[in-house]
C-alpha positions as CSV (number, residue, x, y, z in Angstrom):
1,M,38.4,5.3,14.7
2,A,39.5,6.8,18.0
3,Q,36.9,7.7,20.5
4,A,36.9,11.1,22.2
5,N,35.7,11.8,25.7
6,G,32.0,12.2,26.0
7,G,31.1,9.8,23.1
8,G,32.2,11.9,20.2
9,P,34.8,10.4,17.8
10,T,38.0,12.0,16.6
11,G,38.8,12.2,12.9
12,L,35.2,12.8,11.7
13,P,33.8,16.1,10.3
14,L,31.6,16.9,13.4
15,S,34.0,15.7,16.0
16,G,33.6,17.8,19.2
17,V,30.0,19.0,18.3
18,L,27.5,18.2,21.0
19,V,23.9,17.8,19.8
20,L,20.8,17.4,22.1
21,E,17.9,15.5,20.3
22,V,14.5,16.2,21.8
23,G,12.0,14.4,19.6
24,S,10.4,11.3,18.4
25,H,9.5,9.3,15.3
26,I,11.4,10.0,12.1
27,A,12.1,13.6,11.0
28,G,13.9,15.0,14.0
29,P,15.7,11.7,14.9
30,F,16.8,11.0,11.3
31,C,18.2,14.6,11.1
32,C,20.2,13.8,14.2
33,T,21.3,10.4,12.7
34,Q,23.0,12.3,10.0
35,L,24.8,14.5,12.5
36,A,25.8,11.5,14.6
37,D,27.1,9.6,11.6
38,L,29.2,12.7,10.8
39,G,30.8,12.4,14.2
40,A,28.7,14.6,16.5
41,D,28.0,13.4,20.0
42,V,24.2,13.1,19.9
43,I,22.5,12.8,23.3
44,K,18.9,11.7,22.8
45,I,16.6,13.1,25.5
46,E,13.7,10.7,26.0
47,A,10.8,10.5,28.4
48,P,11.2,7.9,31.2
49,G,9.0,4.8,30.7
50,A,8.2,5.3,27.0
51,G,11.0,7.0,25.1
52,D,10.8,7.6,21.4
53,S,7.6,6.4,19.9
54,M,9.6,4.4,17.3
55,R,10.8,2.1,20.1
56,G,7.2,0.7,20.1
57,H,6.9,-0.1,16.4
58,A,7.2,-3.6,14.9
59,P,9.1,-5.6,13.8
60,F,11.0,-6.5,16.9
61,V,14.3,-8.4,17.4
62,N,14.5,-9.7,21.0
63,G,12.2,-7.0,22.1
64,E,14.0,-4.2,20.2
65,A,12.3,-2.2,17.5
66,G,13.8,-2.7,14.1
67,V,13.4,0.9,12.9
68,F,14.8,2.4,16.1
69,L,17.8,0.0,15.9
70,R,18.7,1.9,12.7
71,V,17.6,5.5,13.3
72,G,19.1,5.4,16.8
73,R,22.6,4.4,15.9
74,N,25.7,6.4,17.0
75,K,23.7,8.1,19.7
76,R,23.5,8.1,23.5
77,S,20.2,8.0,25.4
78,I,19.3,9.7,28.7
79,A,15.7,9.2,30.0
80,L,14.8,12.6,31.5
81,D,11.5,13.9,32.5
82,L,11.4,17.5,31.2
83,R,8.1,18.2,32.9
84,Q,9.7,18.1,36.4
85,Q,11.8,21.0,37.6
86,A,14.8,18.8,38.3
87,G,14.6,17.4,34.8
88,K,14.5,20.9,33.3
89,E,17.6,21.9,35.4
90,A,19.6,18.9,34.2
91,F,18.6,19.6,30.6
92,L,19.6,23.3,30.9
93,R,23.0,22.2,32.2
94,L,23.4,20.1,29.1
95,V,22.3,23.1,27.0
96,D,25.1,25.2,28.6
97,R,27.5,22.8,26.9
98,A,25.6,22.1,23.7
99,D,26.2,23.3,20.2
100,V,22.9,22.2,18.8
101,V,19.4,21.4,20.0
102,V,17.1,19.5,17.5
103,E,13.5,19.2,18.5
104,N,10.4,17.9,16.7
105,L,7.8,18.0,19.4
106,R,4.3,19.2,18.6
107,P,4.6,23.0,18.0
108,G,4.6,25.0,21.2
109,N,5.5,22.1,23.5
110,M,9.1,23.3,24.1
111,D,7.8,26.8,24.9
112,R,5.2,25.4,27.3
113,L,8.0,23.5,29.1
114,G,10.0,26.8,29.4
115,L,12.7,25.3,27.1
116,G,12.0,27.0,23.8
117,W,14.3,29.0,21.6
118,S,13.6,32.3,23.4
119,V,14.9,30.8,26.7
120,L,17.7,28.6,25.5
121,S,19.2,31.3,23.2
122,V,19.6,33.6,26.2
123,R,21.2,31.0,28.3
124,N,23.5,29.9,25.5
125,P,23.9,32.5,22.7
126,R,26.1,30.2,20.6
127,L,23.3,27.6,20.4
128,V,21.9,26.5,17.1
129,Y,18.2,25.5,17.7
130,T,16.7,23.4,14.9
131,A,12.9,23.2,15.0
132,V,11.4,20.5,12.9
133,S,7.6,20.6,12.4
134,G,4.8,19.7,10.0
135,W,4.1,23.1,8.7
136,G,6.7,25.6,10.0
137,R,6.7,28.0,12.9
138,S,4.6,30.7,11.3
139,G,1.5,30.8,9.1
140,P,-2.1,29.6,9.5
141,Y,-1.1,25.9,9.9
142,A,1.7,26.6,12.4
143,D,0.0,25.2,15.5
144,D,-1.4,22.1,13.8
145,G,0.2,18.7,14.2
146,G,1.5,17.2,10.9
147,L,2.6,13.8,9.9
148,D,4.3,12.6,6.7
149,I,1.1,11.5,5.0
150,M,-0.5,15.0,5.5
151,A,2.6,16.7,4.1
152,Q,2.6,14.3,1.1
153,A,-1.1,15.1,0.6
154,M,-0.8,18.9,0.9
155,S,2.4,19.2,-1.1
156,G,0.8,17.5,-4.1
157,I,3.1,14.5,-4.0
158,M,0.1,12.1,-3.5
159,S,-1.7,13.6,-6.5
160,I,1.2,12.5,-8.8
161,T,2.0,9.2,-7.2
162,G,0.5,5.9,-8.3
163,P,-0.9,4.5,-11.6
164,E,-2.1,6.8,-14.2
165,G,-5.9,7.3,-13.7
166,G,-5.8,5.4,-10.4
167,D,-6.4,6.3,-6.8
168,P,-4.0,8.7,-5.2
169,A,-1.1,7.0,-3.4
170,K,1.6,8.1,-1.0
171,A,5.2,7.5,-1.8
172,G,6.4,4.1,-0.5
173,I,8.8,5.8,1.9
174,P,8.0,8.7,4.3
175,V,9.6,11.1,1.8
176,C,8.5,14.4,3.5
177,D,9.8,13.2,6.9
178,L,13.1,12.1,5.4
179,A,13.6,15.2,3.1
180,C,12.8,17.5,6.1
181,A,15.4,15.6,8.2
182,L,18.0,16.1,5.5
183,Y,17.2,19.8,5.1
184,G,17.3,20.1,8.9
185,A,20.8,18.6,9.0
186,L,22.0,20.7,6.1
187,A,20.6,23.9,7.7
188,T,22.1,23.0,11.0
189,L,25.5,22.7,9.5
190,A,25.1,26.0,7.7
191,A,24.1,27.6,11.0
192,L,27.2,26.2,12.7
193,R,29.3,27.5,9.9
194,A,27.8,31.0,10.3
195,R,28.4,30.7,14.1
196,D,32.1,30.1,13.4
197,A,32.2,33.5,11.7
198,S,29.8,35.5,14.0
199,G,30.0,33.7,17.3
200,E,26.2,33.6,17.5
201,G,23.8,30.8,17.1
202,Q,20.4,31.0,15.5
203,L,17.0,29.4,15.0
204,V,16.6,27.0,12.2
205,D,13.0,26.3,11.0
206,V,12.3,23.4,8.7
207,S,8.9,21.8,7.9
208,L,7.7,18.6,6.3
209,F,5.2,20.5,4.1
210,E,7.7,22.8,2.5
211,S,10.3,20.0,2.2
212,G,7.8,18.0,0.2
213,V,6.8,21.0,-2.0
214,S,10.5,21.8,-2.7
215,L,11.0,18.4,-4.3
216,T,8.4,18.9,-6.9
217,V,10.6,20.7,-9.4
218,W,9.2,19.0,-12.5
219,E,5.7,19.6,-11.5
220,A,6.3,23.3,-10.7
221,A,8.0,23.7,-14.0
222,R,4.9,22.4,-15.8
223,Y,2.3,24.2,-13.8
224,F,4.1,27.6,-13.6
225,S,5.0,27.5,-17.2
226,T,1.8,26.2,-18.8
227,G,-0.9,26.2,-16.2
228,E,-1.4,22.5,-16.7
229,V,-2.0,20.5,-13.5
230,P,0.3,17.5,-13.3
231,H,-1.2,14.1,-12.6
232,A,0.1,10.6,-11.8
233,L,2.0,8.8,-14.5
234,G,2.9,5.5,-12.8
235,S,6.6,5.0,-13.3
236,A,6.9,7.3,-16.3
237,H,8.9,10.5,-16.5
238,Q,7.1,13.8,-16.3
239,S,8.2,15.0,-19.8
240,G,10.4,12.4,-21.4
241,A,9.8,9.0,-23.1
242,P,10.7,6.3,-23.1
243,Y,11.7,6.5,-19.4
244,Q,9.9,4.2,-17.1
245,A,9.5,0.5,-16.0
246,F,8.9,-2.1,-18.6
247,R,7.6,-5.7,-18.2
248,A,9.8,-8.7,-18.8
249,A,8.9,-12.4,-18.5
250,D,10.2,-12.6,-14.9
251,G,9.9,-9.2,-13.5
252,Y,10.3,-5.5,-14.4
253,L,13.2,-3.5,-15.6
254,T,13.7,0.3,-16.1
255,A,15.2,2.0,-19.2
256,G,15.7,5.6,-20.0
257,A,16.1,7.0,-23.5
258,P,14.9,10.6,-23.2
259,N,17.0,12.0,-26.1
260,Q,17.2,11.2,-29.8
261,G,20.5,9.4,-29.7
262,L,19.5,7.1,-26.9
263,F,16.0,6.5,-28.4
264,E,17.6,5.3,-31.6
265,R,20.0,3.0,-29.8
266,L,17.1,1.5,-27.9
267,C,15.1,0.9,-31.0
268,K,18.0,-0.7,-32.8
269,A,18.9,-2.9,-29.8
270,L,15.3,-4.2,-29.6
271,G,14.8,-4.6,-33.3
272,L,12.4,-1.7,-33.4
273,E,14.1,0.4,-36.1
274,G,10.7,1.1,-37.7
275,L,9.9,3.4,-34.7
276,I,12.7,5.7,-35.5
277,D,11.0,7.1,-38.6
278,D,7.5,6.9,-37.2
279,E,6.1,10.5,-37.0
280,R,4.4,9.7,-33.6
281,F,7.9,9.3,-32.1
282,A,9.8,11.9,-34.1
283,N,11.1,13.8,-31.1
284,N,10.9,13.7,-27.3
285,A,7.7,15.8,-27.1
286,A,5.9,13.5,-29.6
287,R,7.1,10.4,-27.8
288,F,5.8,11.7,-24.5
289,K,2.4,12.6,-26.1
290,N,2.2,9.1,-27.7
291,R,3.7,7.2,-24.8
292,P,1.0,4.5,-24.5
293,A,1.7,3.4,-28.1
294,L,5.4,3.6,-27.6
295,V,5.4,1.5,-24.4
296,A,3.1,-1.1,-26.0
297,A,5.6,-1.5,-28.8
298,I,8.6,-1.8,-26.5
299,E,6.8,-4.3,-24.2
300,E,5.8,-6.4,-27.2
301,V,9.5,-7.2,-27.4
302,T,10.5,-7.2,-23.7
303,A,7.6,-8.9,-22.1
304,P,8.3,-12.4,-23.5
305,L,12.0,-12.3,-22.7
306,P,13.9,-12.9,-19.4
307,R,14.8,-9.6,-17.7
308,A,18.5,-10.4,-17.6
309,E,18.5,-10.9,-21.4
310,V,16.8,-7.5,-22.1
311,L,19.2,-5.8,-19.7
312,A,22.2,-7.3,-21.3
313,T,21.0,-6.3,-24.7
314,L,20.2,-2.7,-23.7
315,S,23.4,-2.3,-21.7
316,A,25.5,-3.5,-24.7
317,A,23.9,-0.8,-26.8
318,G,24.7,1.9,-24.3
319,V,21.1,2.5,-23.1
320,P,20.8,3.2,-19.4
321,C,18.8,0.4,-17.8
322,S,18.5,-1.5,-14.6
323,A,16.5,-4.2,-12.9
324,L,13.5,-3.2,-10.7
325,Q,14.7,-4.8,-7.5
326,H,12.8,-6.0,-4.5
327,Y,14.4,-5.6,-1.1
328,D,15.8,-9.1,-0.9
329,E,17.6,-8.2,-4.2
330,V,18.7,-4.8,-2.8
331,A,20.2,-6.5,0.3
332,A,22.3,-8.8,-2.0
333,D,23.2,-6.1,-4.6
334,P,26.9,-6.5,-5.7
335,Q,27.4,-2.8,-6.1
336,L,26.4,-2.1,-2.5
337,A,28.5,-5.1,-1.3
338,A,31.6,-3.8,-3.2
339,R,31.3,-0.4,-1.5
340,G,30.6,-1.9,1.9
341,F,27.4,0.0,2.2
342,F,25.7,-2.3,4.7
343,K,27.4,-2.2,8.1
344,E,26.9,-4.1,11.4
345,T,26.6,-3.0,14.9
346,E,26.4,-5.3,17.9
347,H,23.4,-4.5,20.2
348,P,23.4,-5.9,23.7
349,S,19.8,-7.2,23.3
350,A,19.2,-7.6,19.5
351,G,22.7,-9.0,18.7
352,A,24.2,-8.3,15.3
353,V,22.2,-5.5,13.6
354,R,22.7,-4.9,9.9
355,Q,22.7,-1.2,9.3
356,L,21.9,0.9,6.3
357,G,25.1,2.7,5.5
358,N,25.3,6.5,5.1
359,P,25.8,7.5,1.5
360,M,28.3,10.3,2.3
361,Y,31.9,9.3,1.8
362,F,34.9,11.4,2.7
363,S,38.2,10.9,0.9
364,E,36.7,7.6,-0.4
365,E,36.1,6.4,3.2
366,A,32.6,5.4,4.4
367,L,31.4,6.8,7.7
368,P,31.7,4.3,10.5
369,M,29.0,2.7,12.7
370,R,30.5,3.6,16.1
371,L,27.6,2.8,18.5
372,P,24.6,0.6,18.4
373,S,21.1,2.1,19.0
374,P,20.9,2.9,22.7
375,R,18.6,1.3,25.1
376,L,16.2,3.8,26.8
377,G,18.2,5.6,29.5
378,E,21.3,3.6,28.8
379,H,23.6,6.6,29.3
380,S,21.6,8.4,31.9
381,A,24.2,7.9,34.7
382,E,27.1,8.6,32.4
383,V,25.6,11.9,31.1
384,L,24.6,13.2,34.5
385,A,27.9,12.3,36.0
386,S,29.6,14.4,33.3
387,L,27.4,17.3,34.4
388,G,28.7,16.9,38.0
389,Y,25.8,14.9,39.5
390,S,27.0,12.7,42.3
391,P,25.9,9.0,42.7
392,T,23.7,10.1,45.6
393,E,22.1,12.8,43.5
394,F,21.6,10.4,40.7
395,A,19.9,7.9,43.0
396,E,17.6,10.7,44.3
397,L,16.6,11.6,40.7
398,L,15.9,7.9,40.0
399,E,13.8,7.6,43.1
400,A,11.8,10.7,42.1
401,G,11.2,9.4,38.5
402,V,13.1,12.4,37.0
403,V,15.5,10.0,35.3
404,A,15.5,6.3,34.3
405,E,18.0,3.8,33.4
406,A,18.1,1.1,30.7
407,G,15.6,-1.7,31.1
408,A,12.5,0.4,31.5
409,E,9.4,-1.2,30.0
410,V,8.5,0.2,26.6
411,P,4.9,0.0,25.2
412,R,4.7,-1.9,21.9
413,A,2.5,-0.9,19.1
414,A,0.3,-3.6,17.5
415,H,1.7,-2.8,14.0
């Protein structure tokens, strides 16, 4: 893949788009990871001395944070103090050239810095300004800080996650952070498309809370249709059965047979033909109502058998099924290997870094890993030189602490 001036590649969908990332942790940065993977030149604006908080989270490889090594890929980093006037001036010169600003600072912080939407949109009317927050820019929660676990709790996700009858649990991944990041990237692309037609940028407002609520389509259908409040069902489906994880002798597998044809195939494959004419399981609604008895009957067959044998039997019968994999199995999965999903970047400190691929393919081609995750301030001199700063001016900014270069000490979190 050819490389264009300024760090953006040629031949990718967002080639030539300049994005300024002002943020930390997951939602804003992961939004920008999508834009960077698609070819945008993403310049990450970080505070000198500390940088993105994810730089301080274990595990570490040769002093580099493992999560940041993945979320920071395909980006450049400039360490710039936006609290100092000289830092603001450098940022505004970048804004003059930018297509997009993505920020997920605590609500109001960009405005207090004098760098919010109302200022930047006047300076660059074509700018798309994507604001990522916990609760959104309006409403009674707007000024509150919000993390993924709060969004999962308030959205109802925690109330339907975990074992049936057990304590509430959060999803294993930061689902509200990540969903908000994807909505942010999608909305940013839509705003860029609208700008192509109108010539004007706009403000994009996405929140963790609403992103989480938007995913609860099955729960909304049940509550809005019947008034019934959904609850946790473990691995089971919200309205269909059998459709969940089942025990085998050496692990778990999943199988889904939510319609009559698949249910009969499953029963015949497992030697459970008697269930087909059992009134408790006569249709999908009955099977869901009597799910504990149905699961017990199925696991009476599957639990003593090796997982691979059960999967082979169900697969041969045309019943959708899979192993329940742990991450060592995911990392060695032959489907992912065949599609080249895992990539590698070479980091100057961490060495070879195995990257999670991007699931978007274009004309059957995977998106490339162009750049390793940047060290804090790695591109400070390069970016400021592109704005016309002389070596002498850059040295003065370094001396004043307005900018920093790679190698600055980063605090490490204990976890």
